[in-house]
N, C-alpha and C positions, 0 to 999 in steps of 0.2 A: 028339319028336313032340308031347308035352304042351305044351311051351313055344310051339310054333307055334300050337296050338289056343287057348291062353290069349291069345296075341297077336291072333288072328283075332276072338275074342270081344270083346276090348277095343275093337278097331277097329269091330266091328259095333255096339256099344253106346255108342261115343264121342259120337255126335250126341245120343242120348237123355240122356246124362250132362250134356253141355253145356246142353241145353235145361232140364233139371231145375235146374241151378245158376243159370241166368239167371232162371228162373221164381221160385225162392226169393228171389233178390236183388230182383226187381221187386215181389214181394208184400211183402217186408219194407220196401222203400223207400216203397211206397204207404201202408201202415199207419203207418209212422214219420212220414211227412210229414203225414198226416191228423191224427195226435196232436199234432204241433207246431202246426198251424194252429188246432186246437180249443183249445189252451192259451195262445194269444196273449192279451195284455192287452186287445186290442180285438176279440177273438173272442167266443165264448159268454160268457166271463167278464164282458164289458161289458154284458150284457143288462139288468142292474138299473139301470145308469147310463142306458142307452137309454130304459128305461121312465120314469125320472124326468125326462128331457128331451123325452119324447113323440117319440122317434125309433123307427121300426120295429125290432123285435128280430129276432134270428136264430131262426126258428121251429124247433120240434123235428123237423119232417120235412125240413129242409134239410140238405144235406151240403156239406162243404168241397170246393172245387175249386181247382186251381192251386197251385203251390208258393208258399210265403211269399216275397214279393219286396218289398223295402222301397220300391221305386219304383211298383209297381202295386197293392199291397195284396192283397186276397184276394176270392174270389168264392164265394158260397154259393148253392146252387140247389135247387129242388124237383125231385123225380124226375118230377113231372107238369108238363106245359106248358099244358094246357088245363083250365080249371075246369069243374065241373058247373054246370048252370043255377042262377043266383043265388048261387053260391058265390064268395067272395072268396079267390083263391089268391095267396099270396106266391110269385111265380115265381123271383125271384132277388134277391140283394143283393150289391153291390160295395162293398168297404171300402178306402179309402185312408187309412192312418193319418197322423197329423200328425208329420212328421219333426222339427219344431221342439219338440215336446212329448214327446220320447222315445217315439214310436210309440204314442200313445194315440188315442182317437177323433179323426178329422179330417173327412174327407168320406165320405159314404155315399150310395149310390143304390139305391133299392128299386123293384121293379116288381111291381105287383098287377094281376091280371086278373079280370074278371067276365064271365060269359056271360049275356046277356039272354034273354028268352023267344023272341026271333026267331032265336037261335043266333049272333048277332054277339058277338064278344069285344072288350071294351073294355079298354085297358091304361092304368094310372095309374103314371107314373114320379115318384118323390119324390126330390128332390136335397136332402140335408141337409148343412149345414156346422156343425160343432161347434167352439167355441172355448173352451179352458181348462176343459173338462168342465162348463161352466155355461151358456154362451149358445148359441143355436141360430138359424140362419136356414134357411128352406126355400123352395123353389120347386118347380114341377112341370110336368108335361106330361101331357095325356090325349089318347088317340087310339084309333081302331078298328084292329084288326090286319088288317082286310080293306078292300077298296075300297068306297066312298070313305073315305079315311083321316081326314078331319076332325080335324085336330090343333089343340089349344088350349094355350097357355101359362097356368100358374096361379100365383097367389101363395099365401101361407100360409092366408088366409081361404078362398080358393077350393078349396084342397086339402081343408080341413076340411068344406066344403060338399059336395064330391064324396063323401067318406067317409061323411058323414051320410046322403046319398041312397042309399048302398050299405048302410046300417045297420051300419057298421063303427065301433064306439066305442073299440076298444082302442088306436088310434094317433092319435085326434083330440086336438087341444089342449084344447078346451072343448066 
């Protein structure tokens, strides 16, 4: 009789045990993956190099997303999507490492948003191409996230001009 009762208890809790095992596995996988992304050569470790090249850094409030994938790079994002009035919010950063240079900095795309006094949110996308950890080319795009979109392509000087008008000095070239 006791053997039958133990067998019934095991069957009764089997689903909970399986859920617990999967939960532990997914939690471990998530934190292990996050650690691997944060320790990549072109992850947070490359912020000093980014600063020296005037490329936007990975900000403290950003978290890694997506698994490391040598073809697509990685994505960092802010937990907030909308800035406060006149706040410059670094919304996301996509990193595509240079395969030719053993996965160091390659292409990076950054999105910044600012909300004006009228409540409209303007987004600035900065596209950076880094070559041999020394040279940099940038272009960008600025637009409103609401209608009418009013989209404009920008060169490096125009990006700096927009950043200056936003009173953002930490990623401007000069």
